[in-house]
C-alpha positions in Angstrom: 78.7 -9.7 21.9 82.0 -11.7 21.2 82.5 -14.6 23.4 85.8 -12.9 25.2 83.6 -10.3 26.3 81.0 -12.2 27.8 83.5 -14.4 29.9 85.2 -11.1 30.9 81.6 -9.9 31.9 80.9 -12.3 34.0 84.1 -12.2 36.1 83.5 -8.4 37.4 81.7 -9.2 40.7 77.9 -8.6 40.9 77.3 -5.9 43.4 73.8 -6.0 45.2 73.5 -2.5 46.1 73.3 -1.5 42.6 71.0 -4.3 41.6 67.3 -2.7 41.3 65.4 -6.4 41.6 67.5 -7.2 44.7 66.9 -3.6 46.3 63.2 -4.0 45.5 63.0 -7.6 47.0 64.8 -5.6 50.0 62.2 -3.0 50.5 59.4 -5.3 50.1 60.5 -7.1 52.8 61.1 -3.8 54.9 57.7 -2.4 54.3 56.2 -6.2 54.6 57.8 -6.4 58.1 56.4 -2.7 59.2 52.7 -3.7 57.7 53.0 -6.8 59.8 53.7 -5.0 62.9 51.2 -2.4 62.6 48.3 -4.7 61.7 49.0 -7.4 63.8 48.6 -11.3 63.4 44.7 -11.2 63.4 44.2 -8.4 60.8 44.0 -7.8 57.1 47.0 -9.1 54.8 48.7 -6.6 52.5 46.6 -8.3 49.4 43.4 -8.7 51.8 43.6 -4.7 52.4 44.3 -4.0 48.9 41.2 -6.1 47.4 38.6 -4.7 50.0 39.9 -1.2 49.5 39.3 -1.3 45.7 36.0 -2.9 46.1 35.0 -0.4 48.7 36.3 2.7 46.2 34.7 1.3 43.3 30.9 1.2 42.2 30.1 -2.9 41.2 33.8 -3.7 40.3 34.2 -6.4 37.9 36.7 -9.2 38.6 38.7 -7.6 35.6 38.3 -3.8 37.2 39.8 -5.4 40.3 42.9 -6.9 38.6 43.5 -3.5 37.0 43.3 -1.5 40.2 45.4 -3.7 42.4 47.6 -4.8 39.9 47.2 -8.2 41.6 46.9 -11.1 38.8 43.9 -12.8 37.6 43.9 -16.0 39.4 45.6 -15.0 42.7 42.5 -12.2 42.8 39.9 -15.2 42.1 41.3 -16.9 44.7 41.6 -14.2 47.3 38.0 -12.9 46.5 37.0 -16.3 47.1 38.5 -16.8 50.7 37.2 -13.4 51.5 33.6 -14.2 50.5 33.9 -17.4 52.4 35.0 -15.3 55.5 31.7 -13.0 55.0 34.0 -10.2 53.4 33.0 -10.1 50.0 30.0 -10.9 48.2 29.0 -11.6 44.4 26.2 -10.7 42.6 25.1 -10.5 38.8 26.3 -6.9 36.8 23.4 -4.5 36.7 25.3 -3.3 33.3 26.2 -6.5 31.7 24.0 -9.9 32.6 26.9 -12.2 32.1 29.3 -11.0 34.3 29.4 -10.7 38.3 30.5 -7.8 40.6 32.0 -8.0 43.9 31.1 -5.9 46.8 31.7 -5.3 50.3 29.4 -6.6 53.1 29.1 -4.9 56.2 31.8 -7.4 58.0 33.9 -6.3 55.1 33.2 -3.1 55.5 34.1 -3.2 59.3 37.2 -5.0 58.5 38.3 -2.2 55.7 37.7 0.8 58.4 39.4 -1.3 61.3 42.5 -1.9 59.5 42.8 1.8 57.4 44.6 3.6 60.3 46.9 0.9 60.7 47.7 0.4 56.9 48.0 4.8 57.2 50.4 4.0 60.2 52.4 1.3 58.5 52.9 3.8 55.1 53.9 6.8 57.5 56.7 4.2 59.1 58.1 3.3 56.0 57.8 7.0 54.6 59.7 8.3 57.5 62.5 5.9 56.8 63.5 8.8 53.5 63.9 12.8 54.3 60.1 14.9 53.8 61.7 16.1 50.3 62.4 12.8 48.8 59.0 11.0 50.2 56.8 12.5 47.2 59.2 11.5 44.4 59.8 7.9 46.2 55.9 7.4 45.5 55.8 9.1 42.2 58.7 6.8 41.2 56.9 3.5 42.6 54.3 4.6 40.8 55.8 4.8 37.4 57.7 1.5 38.1 54.2 -0.4 39.2 52.2 1.1 36.1 55.1 0.4 33.4 53.8 -1.8 31.0 55.4 -4.9 31.2 58.0 -5.7 28.9 58.6 -8.7 26.7 61.0 -11.3 27.8 63.9 -11.3 25.6 64.6 -14.7 24.8 67.4 -16.8 26.1 70.3 -17.4 24.3 71.0 -21.4 24.3 74.3 -22.7 26.1 
């Protein structure tokens, strides 16, 4: 592209209503607010719930399994798991399949927290989906899954200014 074209493009006003990154951020803010209202201050955060739900739905998951199931990056997941272990909701043990690996499982307290949170998370999801007409809800969830599961693209190198 010629320099004159870049200058011309930079003078076009940026329309936030057409920016997927901005709109996704706003949707996340709305969803997080609804989740917090339904969950209350004393219960699980969204990530804590996601981790407990993933552990509860998988037989002897490793940390790598949980990264793949939740989409939470490895270092964040390790920190989150450590905090939930400290709270007595999760525990680590050696894997039956691989003696070098450790698996994570729910404790009775973790199972109880998960069961207490489940109806509240369903209520939050119901409120979020209620923002759309019934015919669009299924398509919305499918599109969210498609975006969430898309392979990470390689960042294009920035041009030096």
